[in-house]
Every structure is written in C-alpha cells, then in structure tokens.
HTML snippet that shows the backbone in 3Dmol.js (N, CA, C, O; Angstrom):
<script src="https://3Dmol.org/build/3Dmol-min.js"></script>
<div id="view" style="width:600px;height:400px;position:relative"></div>
<script>
const pdb = `
ATOM      1  N   MET A   1     102.081-240.643  68.873  1.00  0.00           N
ATOM      2  CA  MET A   1     102.359-240.662  67.459  1.00  0.00           C
ATOM      3  C   MET A   1     102.879-239.309  66.993  1.00  0.00           C
ATOM      4  O   MET A   1     103.792-239.246  66.170  1.00  0.00           O
ATOM      5  N   SER A   2     102.323-238.256  67.498  1.00  0.00           N
ATOM      6  CA  SER A   2     102.758-236.926  67.042  1.00  0.00           C
ATOM      7  C   SER A   2     104.164-236.591  67.521  1.00  0.00           C
ATOM      8  O   SER A   2     104.880-235.838  66.862  1.00  0.00           O
ATOM      9  N   ILE A   3     104.561-237.141  68.656  1.00  0.00           N
ATOM     10  CA  ILE A   3     105.920-236.881  69.156  1.00  0.00           C
ATOM     11  C   ILE A   3     106.948-237.509  68.213  1.00  0.00           C
ATOM     12  O   ILE A   3     108.005-236.928  67.969  1.00  0.00           O
ATOM     13  N   GLU A   4     106.637-238.699  67.683  1.00  0.00           N
ATOM     14  CA  GLU A   4     107.559-239.327  66.740  1.00  0.00           C
ATOM     15  C   GLU A   4     107.678-238.500  65.459  1.00  0.00           C
ATOM     16  O   GLU A   4     108.759-238.411  64.876  1.00  0.00           O
ATOM     17  N   LEU A   5     106.586-237.905  65.026  1.00  0.00           N
ATOM     18  CA  LEU A   5     106.651-237.052  63.852  1.00  0.00           C
ATOM     19  C   LEU A   5     107.506-235.817  64.080  1.00  0.00           C
ATOM     20  O   LEU A   5     108.233-235.379  63.188  1.00  0.00           O
ATOM     21  N   VAL A   6     107.415-235.261  65.275  1.00  0.00           N
ATOM     22  CA  VAL A   6     108.257-234.122  65.624  1.00  0.00           C
ATOM     23  C   VAL A   6     109.714-234.541  65.666  1.00  0.00           C
ATOM     24  O   VAL A   6     110.583-233.820  65.176  1.00  0.00           O
ATOM     25  N   PHE A   7     109.994-235.715  66.255  1.00  0.00           N
ATOM     26  CA  PHE A   7     111.373-236.206  66.277  1.00  0.00           C
ATOM     27  C   PHE A   7     111.918-236.410  64.874  1.00  0.00           C
ATOM     28  O   PHE A   7     113.069-236.076  64.593  1.00  0.00           O
ATOM     29  N   LEU A   8     111.080-236.965  63.985  1.00  0.00           N
ATOM     30  CA  LEU A   8     111.551-237.186  62.615  1.00  0.00           C
ATOM     31  C   LEU A   8     111.819-235.880  61.883  1.00  0.00           C
ATOM     32  O   LEU A   8     112.773-235.788  61.111  1.00  0.00           O
ATOM     33  N   SER A   9     110.992-234.877  62.115  1.00  0.00           N
ATOM     34  CA  SER A   9     111.232-233.589  61.464  1.00  0.00           C
ATOM     35  C   SER A   9     112.499-232.913  62.028  1.00  0.00           C
ATOM     36  O   SER A   9     113.233-232.254  61.292  1.00  0.00           O
ATOM     37  N   ILE A  10     112.738-233.078  63.302  1.00  0.00           N
ATOM     38  CA  ILE A  10     113.972-232.542  63.888  1.00  0.00           C
ATOM     39  C   ILE A  10     115.186-233.248  63.312  1.00  0.00           C
ATOM     40  O   ILE A  10     116.196-232.616  63.000  1.00  0.00           O
ATOM     41  N   ASN A  11     115.080-234.570  63.172  1.00  0.00           N
ATOM     42  CA  ASN A  11     116.175-235.347  62.573  1.00  0.00           C
ATOM     43  C   ASN A  11     116.454-234.895  61.161  1.00  0.00           C
ATOM     44  O   ASN A  11     117.610-234.736  60.771  1.00  0.00           O
ATOM     45  N   PHE A  12     115.410-234.687  60.396  1.00  0.00           N
ATOM     46  CA  PHE A  12     115.580-234.235  59.014  1.00  0.00           C
ATOM     47  C   PHE A  12     116.271-232.867  58.971  1.00  0.00           C
ATOM     48  O   PHE A  12     117.151-232.647  58.139  1.00  0.00           O
ATOM     49  N   ASN A  13     115.881-231.956  59.852  1.00  0.00           N
ATOM     50  CA  ASN A  13     116.535-230.645  59.906  1.00  0.00           C
ATOM     51  C   ASN A  13     117.992-230.763  60.319  1.00  0.00           C
ATOM     52  O   ASN A  13     118.845-230.069  59.766  1.00  0.00           O
ATOM     53  N   PHE A  14     118.295-231.627  61.280  1.00  0.00           N
ATOM     54  CA  PHE A  14     119.691-231.835  61.672  1.00  0.00           C
ATOM     55  C   PHE A  14     120.528-232.380  60.520  1.00  0.00           C
ATOM     56  O   PHE A  14     121.661-231.945  60.310  1.00  0.00           O
ATOM     57  N   LEU A  15     119.969-233.333  59.776  1.00  0.00           N
ATOM     58  CA  LEU A  15     120.716-233.915  58.659  1.00  0.00           C
ATOM     59  C   LEU A  15     120.951-232.906  57.546  1.00  0.00           C
ATOM     60  O   LEU A  15     122.045-232.848  56.985  1.00  0.00           O
ATOM     61  N   ILE A  16     119.942-232.113  57.221  1.00  0.00           N
ATOM     62  CA  ILE A  16     120.099-231.102  56.170  1.00  0.00           C
ATOM     63  C   ILE A  16     121.130-230.052  56.582  1.00  0.00           C
ATOM     64  O   ILE A  16     121.955-229.635  55.769  1.00  0.00           O
ATOM     65  N   ALA A  17     121.081-229.628  57.842  1.00  0.00           N
ATOM     66  CA  ALA A  17     122.064-228.659  58.336  1.00  0.00           C
ATOM     67  C   ALA A  17     123.453-229.259  58.349  1.00  0.00           C
ATOM     68  O   ALA A  17     124.428-228.561  58.073  1.00  0.00           O
ATOM     69  N   SER A  18     123.563-230.539  58.665  1.00  0.00           N
ATOM     70  CA  SER A  18     124.855-231.202  58.692  1.00  0.00           C
ATOM     71  C   SER A  18     125.461-231.274  57.293  1.00  0.00           C
ATOM     72  O   SER A  18     126.662-231.060  57.130  1.00  0.00           O
ATOM     73  N   VAL A  19     124.648-231.571  56.288  1.00  0.00           N
ATOM     74  CA  VAL A  19     125.148-231.610  54.912  1.00  0.00           C
ATOM     75  C   VAL A  19     125.502-230.205  54.429  1.00  0.00           C
ATOM     76  O   VAL A  19     126.527-230.000  53.779  1.00  0.00           O
ATOM     77  N   PHE A  20     124.646-229.247  54.754  1.00  0.00           N
ATOM     78  CA  PHE A  20     124.879-227.879  54.297  1.00  0.00           C
ATOM     79  C   PHE A  20     126.146-227.280  54.919  1.00  0.00           C
ATOM     80  O   PHE A  20     126.902-226.591  54.233  1.00  0.00           O
ATOM     81  N   LEU A  21     126.380-227.533  56.193  1.00  0.00           N
ATOM     82  CA  LEU A  21     127.524-226.956  56.891  1.00  0.00           C
ATOM     83  C   LEU A  21     128.755-227.857  56.840  1.00  0.00           C
ATOM     84  O   LEU A  21     129.819-227.474  57.327  1.00  0.00           O
ATOM     85  N   ASP A  22     128.625-229.049  56.258  1.00  0.00           N
ATOM     86  CA  ASP A  22     129.710-230.013  56.171  1.00  0.00           C
ATOM     87  C   ASP A  22     130.284-230.302  57.566  1.00  0.00           C
ATOM     88  O   ASP A  22     131.487-230.185  57.802  1.00  0.00           O
ATOM     89  N   ASP A  23     129.382-230.683  58.478  1.00  0.00           N
ATOM     90  CA  ASP A  23     129.734-230.919  59.874  1.00  0.00           C
ATOM     91  C   ASP A  23     129.062-232.211  60.320  1.00  0.00           C
ATOM     92  O   ASP A  23     127.974-232.541  59.847  1.00  0.00           O
ATOM     93  N   LEU A  24     129.695-232.936  61.217  1.00  0.00           N
ATOM     94  CA  LEU A  24     129.147-234.202  61.701  1.00  0.00           C
ATOM     95  C   LEU A  24     128.258-234.061  62.936  1.00  0.00           C
ATOM     96  O   LEU A  24     127.646-235.038  63.368  1.00  0.00           O
ATOM     97  N   ILE A  25     128.182-232.883  63.498  1.00  0.00           N
ATOM     98  CA  ILE A  25     127.387-232.668  64.714  1.00  0.00           C
ATOM     99  C   ILE A  25     125.909-232.972  64.478  1.00  0.00           C
ATOM    100  O   ILE A  25     125.248-233.564  65.331  1.00  0.00           O
ATOM    101  N   GLY A  26     125.401-232.570  63.329  1.00  0.00           N
ATOM    102  CA  GLY A  26     123.994-232.846  63.007  1.00  0.00           C
ATOM    103  C   GLY A  26     123.704-234.325  62.933  1.00  0.00           C
ATOM    104  O   GLY A  26     122.644-234.773  63.372  1.00  0.00           O
ATOM    105  N   GLN A  27     124.633-235.091  62.384  1.00  0.00           N
ATOM    106  CA  GLN A  27     124.441-236.537  62.290  1.00  0.00           C
ATOM    107  C   GLN A  27     124.505-237.180  63.674  1.00  0.00           C
ATOM    108  O   GLN A  27     123.759-238.118  63.956  1.00  0.00           O
ATOM    109  N   LEU A  28     125.384-236.687  64.530  1.00  0.00           N
ATOM    110  CA  LEU A  28     125.449-237.214  65.898  1.00  0.00           C
ATOM    111  C   LEU A  28     124.188-236.873  66.677  1.00  0.00           C
ATOM    112  O   LEU A  28     123.699-237.702  67.445  1.00  0.00           O
ATOM    113  N   MET A  29     123.661-235.690  66.497  1.00  0.00           N
ATOM    114  CA  MET A  29     122.419-235.312  67.179  1.00  0.00           C
ATOM    115  C   MET A  29     121.254-236.154  66.676  1.00  0.00           C
ATOM    116  O   MET A  29     120.367-236.518  67.448  1.00  0.00           O
ATOM    117  N   THR A  30     121.253-236.464  65.380  1.00  0.00           N
ATOM    118  CA  THR A  30     120.205-237.326  64.819  1.00  0.00           C
ATOM    119  C   THR A  30     120.258-238.699  65.469  1.00  0.00           C
ATOM    120  O   THR A  30     119.219-239.265  65.809  1.00  0.00           O
ATOM    121  N   LEU A  31     121.453-239.236  65.643  1.00  0.00           N
ATOM    122  CA  LEU A  31     121.589-240.530  66.294  1.00  0.00           C
ATOM    123  C   LEU A  31     121.094-240.471  67.729  1.00  0.00           C
ATOM    124  O   LEU A  31     120.458-241.415  68.200  1.00  0.00           O
ATOM    125  N   PHE A  32     121.370-239.392  68.426  1.00  0.00           N
ATOM    126  CA  PHE A  32     120.892-239.226  69.810  1.00  0.00           C
ATOM    127  C   PHE A  32     119.367-239.151  69.851  1.00  0.00           C
ATOM    128  O   PHE A  32     118.742-239.792  70.696  1.00  0.00           O
ATOM    129  N   VAL A  33     118.766-238.380  68.953  1.00  0.00           N
ATOM    130  CA  VAL A  33     117.312-238.228  68.941  1.00  0.00           C
ATOM    131  C   VAL A  33     116.635-239.556  68.585  1.00  0.00           C
ATOM    132  O   VAL A  33     115.591-239.885  69.148  1.00  0.00           O
ATOM    133  N   LEU A  34     117.209-240.311  67.670  1.00  0.00           N
ATOM    134  CA  LEU A  34     116.649-241.630  67.336  1.00  0.00           C
ATOM    135  C   LEU A  34     116.741-242.580  68.524  1.00  0.00           C
ATOM    136  O   LEU A  34     115.856-243.415  68.712  1.00  0.00           O
ATOM    137  N   THR A  35     117.785-242.470  69.319  1.00  0.00           N
ATOM    138  CA  THR A  35     117.910-243.291  70.514  1.00  0.00           C
ATOM    139  C   THR A  35     116.822-242.944  71.526  1.00  0.00           C
ATOM    140  O   THR A  35     116.239-243.833  72.146  1.00  0.00           O
ATOM    141  N   VAL A  36     116.554-241.664  71.690  1.00  0.00           N
ATOM    142  CA  VAL A  36     115.489-241.237  72.625  1.00  0.00           C
ATOM    143  C   VAL A  36     114.122-241.703  72.120  1.00  0.00           C
ATOM    144  O   VAL A  36     113.280-242.127  72.911  1.00  0.00           O
ATOM    145  N   ALA A  37     113.901-241.626  70.815  1.00  0.00           N
ATOM    146  CA  ALA A  37     112.616-242.061  70.246  1.00  0.00           C
ATOM    147  C   ALA A  37     112.442-243.567  70.412  1.00  0.00           C
ATOM    148  O   ALA A  37     111.334-244.028  70.688  1.00  0.00           O
ATOM    149  N   ALA A  38     113.500-244.333  70.252  1.00  0.00           N
ATOM    150  CA  ALA A  38     113.434-245.780  70.437  1.00  0.00           C
ATOM    151  C   ALA A  38     113.130-246.115  71.898  1.00  0.00           C
ATOM    152  O   ALA A  38     112.354-247.028  72.178  1.00  0.00           O
ATOM    153  N   ALA A  39     113.734-245.382  72.819  1.00  0.00           N
ATOM    154  CA  ALA A  39     113.457-245.619  74.242  1.00  0.00           C
ATOM    155  C   ALA A  39     112.000-245.300  74.571  1.00  0.00           C
ATOM    156  O   ALA A  39     111.359-246.011  75.345  1.00  0.00           O
ATOM    157  N   GLU A  40     111.487-244.228  73.977  1.00  0.00           N
ATOM    158  CA  GLU A  40     110.082-243.869  74.203  1.00  0.00           C
ATOM    159  C   GLU A  40     109.139-244.956  73.692  1.00  0.00           C
ATOM    160  O   GLU A  40     108.161-245.302  74.354  1.00  0.00           O
ATOM    161  N   SER A  41     109.438-245.485  72.523  1.00  0.00           N
ATOM    162  CA  SER A  41     108.610-246.552  71.955  1.00  0.00           C
ATOM    163  C   SER A  41     108.667-247.812  72.788  1.00  0.00           C
ATOM    164  O   SER A  41     107.649-248.480  72.965  1.00  0.00           O
ATOM    165  N   SER A  42     109.830-248.151  73.302  1.00  0.00           N
ATOM    166  CA  SER A  42     109.950-249.350  74.113  1.00  0.00           C
ATOM    167  C   SER A  42     109.199-249.207  75.444  1.00  0.00           C
ATOM    168  O   SER A  42     108.657-250.190  75.949  1.00  0.00           O
ATOM    169  N   ILE A  43     109.162-248.015  76.006  1.00  0.00           N
ATOM    170  CA  ILE A  43     108.398-247.787  77.236  1.00  0.00           C
ATOM    171  C   ILE A  43     106.906-247.940  76.974  1.00  0.00           C
ATOM    172  O   ILE A  43     106.187-248.526  77.783  1.00  0.00           O
ATOM    173  N   GLY A  44     106.438-247.412  75.843  1.00  0.00           N
ATOM    174  CA  GLY A  44     105.031-247.572  75.480  1.00  0.00           C
ATOM    175  C   GLY A  44     104.657-249.035  75.278  1.00  0.00           C
ATOM    176  O   GLY A  44     103.592-249.475  75.712  1.00  0.00           O
ATOM    177  N   LEU A  45     105.536-249.789  74.616  1.00  0.00           N
ATOM    178  CA  LEU A  45     105.295-251.216  74.417  1.00  0.00           C
ATOM    179  C   LEU A  45     105.266-251.959  75.766  1.00  0.00           C
ATOM    180  O   LEU A  45     104.447-252.855  75.969  1.00  0.00           O
ATOM    181  N   ALA A  46     106.157-251.581  76.669  1.00  0.00           N
ATOM    182  CA  ALA A  46     106.189-252.215  77.984  1.00  0.00           C
ATOM    183  C   ALA A  46     104.896-251.951  78.753  1.00  0.00           C
ATOM    184  O   ALA A  46     104.403-252.829  79.460  1.00  0.00           O
ATOM    185  N   ILE A  47     104.347-250.749  78.616  1.00  0.00           N
ATOM    186  CA  ILE A  47     103.077-250.436  79.290  1.00  0.00           C
ATOM    187  C   ILE A  47     101.955-251.303  78.733  1.00  0.00           C
ATOM    188  O   ILE A  47     101.143-251.825  79.496  1.00  0.00           O
ATOM    189  N   PHE A  48     101.897-251.463  77.406  1.00  0.00           N
ATOM    190  CA  PHE A  48     100.852-252.301  76.813  1.00  0.00           C
ATOM    191  C   PHE A  48     101.023-253.769  77.194  1.00  0.00           C
ATOM    192  O   PHE A  48     100.031-254.458  77.434  1.00  0.00           O
ATOM    193  N   LEU A  49     102.268-254.263  77.254  1.00  0.00           N
ATOM    194  CA  LEU A  49     102.478-255.645  77.657  1.00  0.00           C
ATOM    195  C   LEU A  49     102.093-255.888  79.112  1.00  0.00           C
ATOM    196  O   LEU A  49     101.529-256.929  79.447  1.00  0.00           O
ATOM    197  N   THR A  50     102.398-254.929  79.964  1.00  0.00           N
ATOM    198  CA  THR A  50     102.003-255.053  81.369  1.00  0.00           C
ATOM    199  C   THR A  50     100.488-255.074  81.505  1.00  0.00           C
ATOM    200  O   THR A  50      99.942-255.861  82.279  1.00  0.00           O
ATOM    201  N   TYR A  51      99.807-254.214  80.756  1.00  0.00           N
ATOM    202  CA  TYR A  51      98.347-254.189  80.793  1.00  0.00           C
ATOM    203  C   TYR A  51      97.776-255.506  80.281  1.00  0.00           C
ATOM    204  O   TYR A  51      96.818-256.031  80.849  1.00  0.00           O
ATOM    205  N   TYR A  52      98.359-256.043  79.208  1.00  0.00           N
ATOM    206  CA  TYR A  52      97.873-257.301  78.642  1.00  0.00           C
ATOM    207  C   TYR A  52      98.063-258.463  79.611  1.00  0.00           C
ATOM    208  O   TYR A  52      97.186-259.316  79.744  1.00  0.00           O
ATOM    209  N   ARG A  53      99.210-258.494  80.285  1.00  0.00           N
ATOM    210  CA  ARG A  53      99.459-259.559  81.243  1.00  0.00           C
ATOM    211  C   ARG A  53      98.519-259.459  82.436  1.00  0.00           C
ATOM    212  O   ARG A  53      98.142-260.482  83.008  1.00  0.00           O
ATOM    213  N   LYS A  54      98.140-258.258  82.817  1.00  0.00           N
ATOM    214  CA  LYS A  54      97.275-258.069  83.970  1.00  0.00           C
ATOM    215  C   LYS A  54      95.821-258.409  83.639  1.00  0.00           C
ATOM    216  O   LYS A  54      95.130-259.031  84.446  1.00  0.00           O
ATOM    217  N   LYS A  55      95.355-258.001  82.452  1.00  0.00           N
ATOM    218  CA  LYS A  55      93.937-258.151  82.114  1.00  0.00           C
ATOM    219  C   LYS A  55      93.643-259.279  81.150  1.00  0.00           C
ATOM    220  O   LYS A  55      92.503-259.741  81.100  1.00  0.00           O
ATOM    221  N   GLY A  56      94.617-259.748  80.378  1.00  0.00           N
ATOM    222  CA  GLY A  56      94.376-260.840  79.438  1.00  0.00           C
ATOM    223  C   GLY A  56      93.974-260.373  78.058  1.00  0.00           C
ATOM    224  O   GLY A  56      94.030-261.162  77.116  1.00  0.00           O
ATOM    225  N   SER A  57      93.573-259.136  77.897  1.00  0.00           N
ATOM    226  CA  SER A  57      93.264-258.589  76.591  1.00  0.00           C
ATOM    227  C   SER A  57      93.496-257.081  76.636  1.00  0.00           C
ATOM    228  O   SER A  57      93.585-256.475  77.704  1.00  0.00           O
ATOM    229  N   ILE A  58      93.590-256.508  75.464  1.00  0.00           N
ATOM    230  CA  ILE A  58      93.794-255.057  75.390  1.00  0.00           C
ATOM    231  C   ILE A  58      92.494-254.440  74.909  1.00  0.00           C
ATOM    232  O   ILE A  58      92.227-254.395  73.708  1.00  0.00           O
ATOM    233  N   ALA A  59      91.692-253.970  75.840  1.00  0.00           N
ATOM    234  CA  ALA A  59      90.453-253.269  75.553  1.00  0.00           C
ATOM    235  C   ALA A  59      90.664-251.810  75.931  1.00  0.00           C
ATOM    236  O   ALA A  59      90.832-251.480  77.105  1.00  0.00           O
ATOM    237  N   ILE A  60      90.653-250.946  74.930  1.00  0.00           N
ATOM    238  CA  ILE A  60      90.950-249.535  75.158  1.00  0.00           C
ATOM    239  C   ILE A  60      89.944-248.884  76.102  1.00  0.00           C
ATOM    240  O   ILE A  60      90.279-247.911  76.777  1.00  0.00           O
ATOM    241  N   GLU A  61      88.735-249.395  76.161  1.00  0.00           N
ATOM    242  CA  GLU A  61      87.709-248.777  77.020  1.00  0.00           C
ATOM    243  C   GLU A  61      88.096-248.841  78.491  1.00  0.00           C
ATOM    244  O   GLU A  61      87.682-247.989  79.277  1.00  0.00           O
ATOM    245  N   PHE A  62      88.885-249.841  78.871  1.00  0.00           N
ATOM    246  CA  PHE A  62      89.171-250.055  80.287  1.00  0.00           C
ATOM    247  C   PHE A  62      90.608-249.697  80.657  1.00  0.00           C
ATOM    248  O   PHE A  62      91.116-250.179  81.669  1.00  0.00           O
ATOM    249  N   VAL A  63      91.263-248.874  79.871  1.00  0.00           N
ATOM    250  CA  VAL A  63      92.643-248.483  80.158  1.00  0.00           C
ATOM    251  C   VAL A  63      92.700-247.559  81.368  1.00  0.00           C
ATOM    252  O   VAL A  63      93.759-247.438  81.985  1.00  0.00           O
ATOM    253  N   ASN A  64      91.601-246.903  81.729  1.00  0.00           N
ATOM    254  CA  ASN A  64      91.610-246.008  82.877  1.00  0.00           C
ATOM    255  C   ASN A  64      91.870-246.745  84.187  1.00  0.00           C
ATOM    256  O   ASN A  64      92.063-246.105  85.221  1.00  0.00           O
ATOM    257  N   ILE A  65      91.881-248.088  84.166  1.00  0.00           N
ATOM    258  CA  ILE A  65      92.219-248.865  85.365  1.00  0.00           C
ATOM    259  C   ILE A  65      93.681-248.635  85.745  1.00  0.00           C
ATOM    260  O   ILE A  65      94.039-248.741  86.918  1.00  0.00           O
ATOM    261  N   LEU A  66      94.538-248.316  84.751  1.00  0.00           N
ATOM    262  CA  LEU A  66      95.960-248.114  85.016  1.00  0.00           C
ATOM    263  C   LEU A  66      96.233-246.843  85.827  1.00  0.00           C
ATOM    264  O   LEU A  66      97.325-246.688  86.373  1.00  0.00           O
ATOM    265  N   LYS A  67      95.275-245.951  85.911  1.00  0.00           N
ATOM    266  CA  LYS A  67      95.493-244.726  86.691  1.00  0.00           C
ATOM    267  C   LYS A  67      95.632-245.089  88.165  1.00  0.00           C
ATOM    268  O   LYS A  67      94.843-245.862  88.708  1.00  0.00           O
ATOM    269  N   GLY A  68      96.663-244.508  88.806  1.00  0.00           N
ATOM    270  CA  GLY A  68      97.025-244.764  90.189  1.00  0.00           C
ATOM    271  C   GLY A  68      95.930-244.968  91.093  1.00  0.00           C
ATOM    272  O   GLY A  68      96.146-245.192  92.285  1.00  0.00           O
TER     273      GLY A  68
END
`;
const viewer = $3Dmol.createViewer("view");
viewer.addModel(pdb, "pdb");
viewer.setStyle({}, {cartoon: {color: "spectrum"}});
viewer.zoomTo();
viewer.render();
</script>
C-alpha cells in the first residue's frame, strides 16, 4: 500500500513539473509509472488468487505456507 502512495506522489510531482515547464515529458513519465503500478497490483492479485485456489480460503494466519 505504501508503494502505491509513493507512486501517486511521484505522479503528482511529474504532472506539476510538466504544467510548470510546459513540457509533455512529465505526462509521459506519469503514464509509465501508472503502468508499473498497475502491473504491481495485478501481480499481487495473482498471488492471492493462487493462494485461494490452493487452500480454498484466504486466511492471513497461514500465508507463511507460500514461503519456498
């Protein structure tokens, strides 16, 4: 969760700098960072779905089973 907040603050800084400097590079970087954040979220969702399919329920107490 905290990584997404950092990504959002970086995006906000890129957008403000892009408007201030009248340049499109900040907007392109924002699009790139949002793409990386979406990929990170999809990987986390895939991990939870795999755990659910393996165990039948999502019990946080037993997540340590996923360790190699």
